[in-house]
C-alpha positions as CSV (number, residue, x, y, z in Angstrom):
1,M,119.6,97.7,161.5
2,A,118.2,97.8,158.1
3,A,118.1,100.5,156.7
4,K,115.5,103.4,156.3
5,R,114.0,104.7,153.6
6,T,113.8,108.3,152.5
7,Y,110.5,108.2,151.5
8,E,109.0,107.1,154.5
9,H,108.2,110.3,156.2
10,R,107.4,112.1,153.8
11,H,103.9,112.8,152.2
12,M,103.4,111.1,148.6
13,I,100.7,111.5,146.4
14,T,100.0,108.4,144.9
15,R,98.4,107.5,141.9
16,T,97.5,103.7,139.9
17,V,98.4,103.9,136.7
18,A,96.6,100.5,134.3
19,T,98.0,100.4,131.2
20,T,97.3,98.2,128.5
21,T,99.4,96.2,126.0
22,A,98.7,93.7,123.0
23,T,100.4,92.6,119.6
24,V,98.0,94.4,117.2
25,M,98.3,92.4,113.4
26,Y,97.5,95.4,110.2
27,F,97.3,96.0,107.2
28,D,99.2,98.6,105.1
29,G,97.4,99.5,102.2
30,E,100.5,101.8,101.0
31,T,103.0,99.3,101.3
32,G,100.5,96.1,100.8
33,E,102.4,94.2,104.1
34,L,100.7,92.4,107.1
35,K,102.7,94.0,110.2
36,K,102.5,93.6,113.5
37,A,103.4,96.2,116.1
38,E,103.0,96.1,120.2
39,V,100.8,99.0,120.9
40,S,100.2,100.2,124.6
41,M,97.5,102.3,125.4
42,L,96.1,103.6,129.4
43,G,93.9,102.2,131.5
44,K,91.9,99.3,131.0
45,I,90.8,98.0,127.3
46,N,89.4,94.3,126.3
47,E,90.2,93.5,123.3
48,D,86.8,94.9,121.4
49,A,87.6,98.3,122.5
50,F,92.1,97.7,121.5
51,M,91.8,97.1,117.9
52,K,89.3,100.1,117.5
53,K,91.9,102.6,119.4
54,A,94.7,100.8,117.7
55,Y,93.9,102.6,114.9
56,S,95.3,105.9,116.6
57,K,98.4,104.9,117.9
58,I,99.6,103.1,115.0
59,K,101.4,105.2,111.9
60,G,100.0,105.3,108.4
61,V,97.0,106.3,107.4
62,D,96.3,103.4,105.2
63,I,96.0,100.8,107.4
64,K,92.9,98.1,108.5
65,V,93.5,96.5,111.9
66,C,93.7,92.5,111.2
67,Q,94.1,90.7,114.6
68,V,94.6,92.3,118.7
69,S,96.6,89.7,120.5
70,E,98.7,88.7,123.7
71,L,96.3,91.3,125.7
72,K,97.9,92.3,128.3
73,T,97.3,95.0,131.4
74,T,98.9,95.9,133.9
75,E,98.5,98.1,137.2
76,R,101.2,100.0,138.9
77,L,101.9,102.0,141.3
78,Y,102.8,105.6,140.7
79,G,104.6,108.4,143.5
80,V,105.2,111.4,144.0
81,T,106.7,113.9,147.1
82,L,103.6,116.5,148.2
83,E,107.0,119.3,147.6
84,D,107.1,117.6,144.3
85,F,103.4,118.1,143.3
86,L,102.5,121.6,144.3
87,S,106.0,122.9,142.3
88,V,104.3,121.5,138.7
89,A,100.5,121.1,140.1
90,Q,98.2,124.0,138.9
91,E,95.4,125.5,141.0
92,I,91.8,124.1,140.6
93,K,88.8,126.5,140.7
């Protein structure tokens, strides 16, 4: 006999969330070095938009984003029970 899943009889609120991750190569003007960082952003983002938005995700005042590579978007399904949702949700009027 298969084990019952605990969420089967509960009402769930679900949301599919897309996250785009890429390796960003940038020039650090403070140190004069070429560096790489892995950057993640919510949503499905193309390479051009990712390059523009990467400035705000990388710590440093004087940087120049040079290249975005290994761009990958993943989607995951998240859920919360109706009871938990109502305990933290605010009514929108």
